[in-house]
C-alpha positions in Angstrom: -123.8 102.1 -82.2 -120.7 101.0 -84.2 -120.9 97.6 -82.5 -124.6 97.3 -83.6 -123.7 98.4 -87.1 -121.2 95.6 -87.3 -123.7 93.0 -86.2 -126.3 94.3 -88.6 -123.9 93.8 -91.5 -123.3 90.1 -90.5 -125.1 87.6 -92.8 -128.1 86.1 -91.2 -128.0 82.5 -90.0 -129.8 80.0 -92.2 -133.0 78.7 -91.0 -131.9 75.1 -91.4 -133.2 72.1 -93.4 -137.0 72.0 -93.7 -138.6 68.6 -94.4 -141.0 68.6 -97.4 -144.6 68.2 -96.2 -145.8 67.3 -99.6 -143.3 64.5 -99.9 -144.1 63.1 -96.4 -147.8 63.2 -97.2 -147.2 61.1 -100.4 -145.2 58.6 -98.4 -147.9 58.4 -95.7 -150.4 57.4 -98.4 -147.9 55.1 -100.1 -148.0 57.1 -103.3 -144.4 56.3 -104.0 -144.6 56.9 -107.8 -145.6 60.5 -107.2 -143.0 60.8 -104.4 -140.3 59.6 -107.0 -141.4 62.3 -109.5 -141.4 65.0 -106.9 -137.9 64.1 -105.7 -136.5 64.2 -109.3 -138.1 67.7 -109.7 -136.6 68.9 -106.5 -133.2 67.6 -107.3 -133.1 69.3 -110.6 -134.1 72.6 -108.9 -131.9 72.6 -105.7 -128.5 71.8 -107.5 -126.6 71.7 -104.2 -123.8 69.2 -104.0 -123.9 69.5 -100.2 -127.2 67.5 -100.3 -126.6 65.3 -103.3 -126.2 62.2 -101.2 -129.4 63.0 -99.2 -131.5 63.3 -102.3 -129.9 60.2 -103.9 -130.7 58.2 -100.9 -134.4 59.4 -100.8 -134.9 58.8 -104.5 -133.4 55.2 -104.2 -135.6 54.5 -101.2 -138.8 55.6 -103.0 -137.9 53.4 -106.1 -137.4 50.5 -103.9 -140.7 51.1 -102.0 -142.4 51.3 -105.4 -141.2 47.8 -106.4 -138.4 49.1 -108.7 -135.0 48.1 -107.3 -133.4 48.4 -110.8 -134.6 52.1 -110.9 -132.9 52.6 -107.6 -129.5 51.4 -108.9 -128.0 54.6 -110.2 -128.7 56.5 -106.9 -127.8 53.6 -104.6 -124.5 53.0 -106.5 -123.6 56.6 -105.9 -124.7 56.4 -102.2 -122.7 53.2 -101.7 -119.6 54.4 -103.3 -119.6 57.6 -101.3 -120.3 56.0 -98.0 -117.7 53.4 -98.6 -114.9 55.6 -99.8 -115.7 58.4 -97.3 -116.7 56.0 -94.7 -114.8 54.7 -91.7 -112.2 56.1 -89.3 -109.3 54.0 -88.1 -111.5 52.6 -85.3 -114.2 51.6 -87.8 -116.6 54.3 -86.5 -118.1 56.9 -88.9 -118.8 60.6 -89.1 -121.9 62.5 -90.4 -120.2 64.9 -92.6 -117.1 64.8 -94.9 -115.3 67.7 -96.5 -114.5 67.3 -100.2 -111.5 68.6 -102.1 -113.2 72.0 -102.6 -113.8 72.3 -98.8 -117.6 71.7 -99.2 -119.3 70.0 -96.2 -121.1 67.0 -97.7 -124.0 65.4 -95.9 -123.7 61.7 -95.0 -126.2 61.4 -92.3 -126.0 60.4 -88.7 -124.5 56.9 -88.2 -128.0 55.4 -87.9 -129.0 57.0 -91.1 -126.0 55.6 -92.9 -126.8 52.1 -91.5 -130.3 52.4 -92.9 -129.0 53.6 -96.3 -126.8 50.5 -96.5 -129.9 48.5 -95.4 -131.9 49.9 -98.3 -129.1 49.0 -100.7 -129.0 45.5 -99.4 -132.8 45.1 -99.8 -132.6 46.3 -103.4 -130.0 43.5 -104.1 -132.0 40.9 -102.1 -135.1 41.7 -104.1 -133.3 40.4 -107.2 -131.7 37.5 -105.3 -128.2 39.1 -105.6 -127.0 37.6 -102.3 -123.4 38.4 -102.8 -124.0 42.2 -102.9 -126.7 41.9 -100.3 -124.2 40.4 -97.9 -121.7 43.1 -98.8 -124.1 46.0 -98.2 -125.4 44.5 -94.9 -121.8 44.1 -93.7 -121.1 47.7 -94.4 -124.1 48.6 -92.3 -122.4 46.9 -89.4 -119.7 49.5 -88.7 -118.5 50.0 -85.2 -120.2 52.6 -82.9 -118.9 55.0 -80.2 -119.7 54.1 -76.7 -119.2 57.2 -74.6 -118.1 57.3 -70.9 -119.7 60.8 -70.4 -121.7 62.5 -73.2 -121.8 65.8 -71.2 -118.0 66.3 -71.2 -116.5 68.9 -73.5 -114.5 66.3 -75.3 -116.2 62.9 -74.3 -114.0 59.8 -74.3 -115.4 56.8 -76.0 -114.4 53.3 -77.0 -115.2 51.6 -80.3 -117.7 48.8 -79.9 -119.4 46.3 -82.3 -122.7 47.4 -83.8 -126.0 46.6 -82.1 -127.8 46.8 -85.5 -130.1 43.7 -85.3 -131.7 44.4 -88.7 -128.3 44.5 -90.4 -127.2 41.2 -88.7 -130.5 39.6 -89.9 -130.0 40.7 -93.5 -126.3 39.5 -93.4 -127.4 36.2 -92.1 -130.2 35.7 -94.7 -127.6 36.4 -97.5 -125.0 34.1 -95.8 -127.6 31.3 -95.7 -128.4 31.7 -99.4 -124.6 31.5 -100.1 -124.2 28.4 -97.9 -122.1 30.1 -95.2 -124.0 28.7 -92.3 -121.4 29.4 -89.6 -121.3 33.0 -90.7 -125.1 33.2 -90.5 -125.2 31.6 -87.1 -122.8 34.2 -85.8 -124.8 37.1 -87.2 -128.0 35.7 -85.9 -126.6 35.3 -82.5 -125.6 39.0 -82.5 -129.1 40.0 -83.7 -130.7 38.1 -80.8 -128.2 39.5 -78.4 -129.3 43.0 -79.4 -133.0 42.2 -79.5 -133.9 39.0 -77.7 -137.4 38.9 -78.9 -136.0 38.0 -82.4 -135.2 34.5 -81.3 -138.2 32.9 -83.0 -137.1 34.6 -86.3 -133.6 33.3 -85.8 -134.9 29.8 -85.3 -137.1 29.9 -88.4 -134.2 31.0 -90.5 -131.8 28.5 -89.2 -134.4 25.7 -89.7 -135.0 26.8 -93.3 -138.7 26.6 -92.6 -139.6 29.4 -95.0 -139.8 30.1 -98.8 -140.6 33.8 -98.6 -139.1 36.6 -96.5 -141.1 39.9 -96.2 -139.1 42.9 -95.0 -141.8 45.4 -93.9 -141.4 49.1 -93.1 -143.9 51.2 -91.3 -144.2 54.8 -90.2 -142.0 57.9 -90.6 -138.7 58.3 -88.8 -137.9 61.1 -86.4 -137.5 64.7 -87.3 -134.1 66.4 -86.6 -134.4 69.8 -84.8 -132.0 72.4 -83.6 -132.3 73.2 -79.9 -130.5 75.2 -77.2 -128.8 78.5 -77.2 -128.0 79.5 -80.7 -129.5 76.3 -82.0 -126.2 74.5 -81.4 -127.7 71.2 -80.2 -130.0 68.7 -81.9 -132.8 66.4 -80.8 -134.9 63.9 -82.7 -138.6 64.3 -82.4 -140.8 61.2 -83.2 -143.1 61.6 -86.2 -144.6 58.0 -85.6 -144.7 56.9 -82.0 -142.8 53.7 -81.0 -144.6 50.7 -79.5 -144.3 47.0 -79.4 -147.0 46.1 -81.9 -146.1 43.0 -83.9 -146.5 42.5 -87.7 -149.2 39.9 -88.7 -149.2 38.1 -92.0 -152.4 36.2 -93.0 -153.3 34.1 -96.0 -155.6 31.1 -96.4 -155.6 29.3 -93.0 -152.0 30.5 -92.1 -151.1 33.3 -89.7 -147.7 34.7 -88.6 -146.7 37.3 -86.1 -143.2 38.8 -85.7 -141.6 41.4 -83.5 -139.8 44.5 -84.7 -136.3 44.1 -85.9 -135.5 47.9 -85.7 -137.0 50.9 -84.1 -135.5 54.1 -85.7 -136.8 56.4 -82.9 -134.8 54.2 -80.5 -131.7 54.4 -82.6 -131.9 58.2 -82.9 -132.0 58.6 -79.1 -129.0 56.3 -78.6 -125.7 58.3 -78.3 -123.9 55.4 -79.9 -125.8 56.1 -83.2 -125.2 59.8 -83.1 -122.2 61.9 -84.3 -120.3 63.9 -81.7 -121.8 67.4 -80.8 -118.9 68.4 -78.6 -117.2 70.5 -81.3 -120.5 72.5 -81.8 -120.9 73.0 -78.0 -117.3 74.2 -77.9 -117.9 76.7 -80.8 -121.1 77.9 -79.1 -119.1 78.6 -75.9 -116.4 80.3 -77.8 -118.9 82.4 -79.8 -120.7 83.6 -76.7 -117.4 84.4 -75.0 -116.1 86.5 -77.9 -119.3 88.4 -78.2 -119.5 89.2 -74.5 -115.7 90.1 -74.3 -116.0 92.2 -77.5 -119.0 94.1 -76.3 -117.3 94.8 -72.9 -114.1 96.0 -74.6 -115.9 98.1 -77.1 -118.0 100.0 -74.5 -115.2 100.7 -71.9 -113.0 103.6 -71.7 -114.4 107.0 -72.9 -111.5 109.5 -73.4 -112.2 109.8 -77.1 -108.6 109.4 -78.0 -106.8 106.9 -80.3 -106.8 104.2 -77.7 -110.6 104.2 -77.5 -110.9 104.1 -81.3 -108.6 101.1 -81.3 -110.5 99.5 -78.4 -113.8 100.1 -80.2 -112.5 98.5 -83.5 -111.0 95.4 -81.7 -114.2 95.0 -79.6 -116.4 95.2 -82.7 -114.1 92.7 -84.4 -114.4 90.2 -81.6 -118.2 90.6 -81.5 -118.3 89.9 -85.3 -116.0 86.9 -84.9 -118.1 85.6 -82.0 -121.3 85.9 -84.1 -119.8 84.2 -87.1 -118.6 81.4 -84.7 -122.0 81.0 -83.4 -123.4 81.0 -86.9 -121.0 78.2 -87.9 -121.9 76.3 -84.8 -125.6 76.0 -85.4 -126.6 72.4 -85.7 -127.0 70.9 -89.1 -130.6 69.8 -89.3 -130.4 68.1 -92.6 -131.9 64.5 -92.3 -133.7 61.9 -94.2 -137.3 62.5 -93.5 -138.4 59.4 -95.5 -136.8 56.9 -93.2 -139.4 54.4 -91.6 -140.1 54.4 -87.9 -139.8 50.6 -87.7 -138.8 47.5 -89.7 -140.0 43.9 -89.4 -138.6 40.7 -91.0 -141.1 37.9 -91.5 -139.9 34.6 -92.9 -143.0 32.7 -94.0 -143.9 29.6 -95.9 -146.6 30.0 -98.7 -146.7 26.2 -99.4 -148.1 26.7 -102.8 -150.6 29.4 -101.9 -151.0 31.6 -105.0 -153.6 34.0 -103.7 -153.4 37.4 -101.8 -151.4 37.8 -98.6 -152.4 40.4 -96.1 -149.8 42.2 -94.1 -150.6 44.5 -91.1 -149.3 46.1 -88.0 -151.4 45.0 -85.1 -153.7 47.8 -83.6 -152.6 50.3 -86.2 -155.6 51.2 -88.5 -154.3 51.9 -92.0 -151.0 50.2 -91.5 -152.0 47.2 -93.8 -151.8 46.0 -97.4 -152.9 43.0 -99.4 -150.0 41.8 -101.6 -150.5 40.0 -104.9 -148.2 37.8 -107.0 -145.9 36.5 -104.2 -146.1 32.9 -105.6 -144.3 34.1 -108.8 -140.8 32.7 -108.4 -138.6 29.9 -109.7 -139.1 26.5 -108.1 -137.3 26.1 -104.8 -136.3 29.8 -104.9 -136.4 31.8 -101.6 -138.1 35.0 -102.4 -137.5 38.3 -100.5 -139.8 41.2 -101.0 -139.5 44.6 -99.5 -142.8 46.2 -98.5 -143.5 49.7 -97.2 -146.9 50.1 -95.6 -149.1 53.2 -95.8 -149.4 55.2 -92.7 -152.8 56.7 -93.5 -155.8 54.5 -94.5 -156.0 54.0 -98.3 -158.9 52.1 -99.9 -156.7 50.3 -102.5 -154.5 48.8 -100.0 -157.1 46.1 -99.2 -158.0 45.4 -102.8 -158.7 41.6 -103.0 -157.9 41.1 -106.7 -155.9 42.3 -109.7 -157.9 44.5 -112.0 -155.4 45.0 -114.9 -153.4 42.7 -117.1 -149.7 43.2 -116.4 -146.3 41.7 -117.3 -146.1 39.7 -113.9 -149.4 38.0 -113.4 -150.4 38.0 -117.1 -153.7 38.4 -118.8 -157.1 38.7 -117.1 -159.7 35.9 -117.5 -161.0 37.6 -120.6 -159.0 39.4 -123.2 -159.2 43.2 -123.1 -157.9 46.2 -125.1 -154.8 48.3 -124.0 -155.6 50.6 -121.2 -154.9 53.7 -123.4 -157.7 52.5 -125.6 -160.3 52.0 -122.9 -159.4 48.5 -121.9 -157.7 47.0 -118.8 -154.4 45.7 -120.3 -151.3 47.3 -118.9 -148.8 44.9 -120.4 -146.0 45.8 -122.7 -147.1 45.1 -126.3 -145.7 41.8 -127.5 -146.8 39.2 -130.1 -148.7 37.4 -127.4 -150.5 40.5 -126.1 -151.3 41.5 -129.7 -153.2 38.2 -130.1 -155.2 39.1 -126.9 -156.0 42.5 -128.3 -157.3 41.0 -131.4 -159.3 38.5 -129.4 -160.8 41.4 -127.5 -162.0 42.9 -130.9 -159.1 45.2 -131.8 -158.9 45.7 -135.5 -157.1 48.8 -136.5 -157.0 47.7 -140.1 -154.1 49.9 -141.1 -151.2 47.6 -141.9 -152.4 44.2 -140.6 -149.6 44.4 -138.0 -151.5 44.9 -134.8 -148.4 44.8 -132.6 -146.7 47.5 -134.7 -149.8 49.7 -134.8 -150.3 49.5 -131.0 -146.6 50.3 -130.4 -147.0 53.3 -132.7 -149.9 54.6 -130.7 -147.8 54.5 -127.6 -145.0 56.2 -129.4 -147.3 59.0 -130.6 -148.6 59.5 -127.1 -145.0 59.9 -125.8 -145.2 56.8 -123.7 -142.1 54.8 -123.1 -142.3 51.1 -122.9 -140.3 49.1 -120.3 -140.2 45.3 -120.0 -139.7 43.9 -116.5 -136.0 43.2 -117.0 -135.2 46.8 -118.0 -136.7 49.3 -115.6 -133.7 51.3 -114.6 -134.9 54.5 -116.3 -138.6 54.5 -115.7 -140.4 57.7 -114.7 -144.1 58.0 -113.6 -146.5 55.3 -114.7 -149.1 56.1 -117.2 -152.0 55.3 -114.8 -150.6 58.0 -112.5 -150.1 60.7 -115.0 -146.6 59.7 -116.1 -145.1 58.7 -119.4 -143.8 55.1 -118.7 -145.5 51.7 -119.0 -143.9 49.1 -116.8 -144.7 46.5 -114.2 -143.0 46.6 -110.7 -142.0 43.6 -108.8 -145.1 41.4 -107.8 -145.7 41.3 -104.1 -144.8 44.9 -103.5 -146.8 48.0 -102.5 -146.3 49.5 -105.9 -147.6 46.5 -107.6 -150.8 46.5 -105.5 -151.3 50.3 -106.1 -150.9 50.1 -109.8 -152.8 46.9 -110.6 -155.4 46.4 -107.8 -156.5 50.0 -107.7 -159.1 51.3 -110.2 -157.7 54.1 -112.3 -159.6 56.8 -114.3 -160.0 56.3 -118.0 -157.0 57.4 -120.1 -157.4 60.8 -121.9 -155.7 60.7 -125.3 -153.4 63.5 -126.2 -153.2 62.9 -130.0 -155.8 62.7 -132.8 -154.0 59.4 -133.8 -155.1 57.6 -130.7 -158.5 59.3 -130.6 -159.2 58.1 -134.1 -158.0 54.6 -133.4 -160.4 54.5 -130.4 -163.3 55.9 -132.4 -162.7 53.2 -135.1 -163.3 50.5 -132.5 -166.3 52.3 -130.9 -168.2 53.9 -133.8 -171.3 54.6 -131.6 -169.3 56.0 -128.7 -169.0 59.7 -129.3 -167.0 60.1 -126.1 -164.3 57.8 -127.4 -163.6 60.2 -130.3 -163.9 63.3 -128.2 -161.2 65.9 -129.0 -160.8 68.1 -125.9 -159.2 71.5 -126.3 -156.7 70.8 -123.7 -156.0 67.1 -123.3 -154.1 65.8 -120.2 -153.4 62.6 -118.4 
């Protein structure tokens, strides 16, 4: 009974990391704006330094998926600095955890998660044609791996081997080509094809320079990390999206492209070279079970009732407690980045002056498709790289054939229109040029004669922050999705299609100032001047 009492007093083991179903659902529908907002809310609530890097990685990934690489900077800078400074062992391999000066175990992710974090950072830089930093981030993703002789041994021996990360080699080569480092690019491309031979056509296109646009396309959800075995000491990765060999297709005008996968994250998670060692946890599990069994035996033997039995009982109870604590500490860490994609494609294509929509789809996967707009917007002779994350579930707006709203990338619509907050379809930042279009559309506030200033004041009164395209580091949710920021993501991204090719409900003013301004433009429209008791966006 005393032994049982000791066990009852032990702290219960934690249930482990639980992936957020709401977040996963938003990502599956490509609602990356809402996902960003949810992550910011969670981060402010959890306040746990052990998972700071995990949340920073996820926030950065969602900003990148939303076409906002600048908004990913603050998080990605922290991720890069932590992975780099707490990164490699002497043999250039990496660990999944590091212990800070206070003794706290900080999550870094399994080696494959770290490689994909570096990849996301490289893609954010490449989206802005920052090829030097793209090359550096991709190079960091190519750390050495552990190749084990026997993964079932208590302390398995391994040798440090070069990375097999084809996606990292491809991105490194792309950046090297842009920086006129051809020999370096050829070497990286050779390693990519050695790892995945079906990438040979992609290599040939890159080396021939027969492209003006590179699409890096993610699809699906990466595997779930689960605790298994006695005491939950081991881990396994369970697929969320199944692997297959389906290619990516790109269609526009009379052109069609098909490319194979450059990366299968399910495959990486099953490869021992891409996992951290579990031998220490297995040792602790064995030690814990041994202590508990030995302690129980010691505590229940004897029986004279003397001092020796009391001492034996105390020692046995202590060993049981120590064994239980050891088992608790040995439980597998199930923290993981549930927002990783299941697969990644790289498609170098040539638009050849095509300025219309471009459709991207995973073959034989209904819903895994999107129509991209604005890919032709680039400087002459510039190679454009765009990162695109496909929806997992079918969403109607993903196949939208045309832009419905004026924006800062593609510009005005065919006919001038009022600002969206006043019932029009203009979602551009107010500038002298847009103010002229407002006036052509019939806007006449008649307060100061300064249309631009008056419209900006309406935005200010509504609590809406204005962000030009070259200053999106601090954007929050977009006003069309219930947020308080007006901005334009990079054209040719999923976020751009979702915001400007999808029909949004009419804006609901929150101030009398805006309601009065709308009513002055529509004196016969009672609904425009309506004053709801509880206004909301």
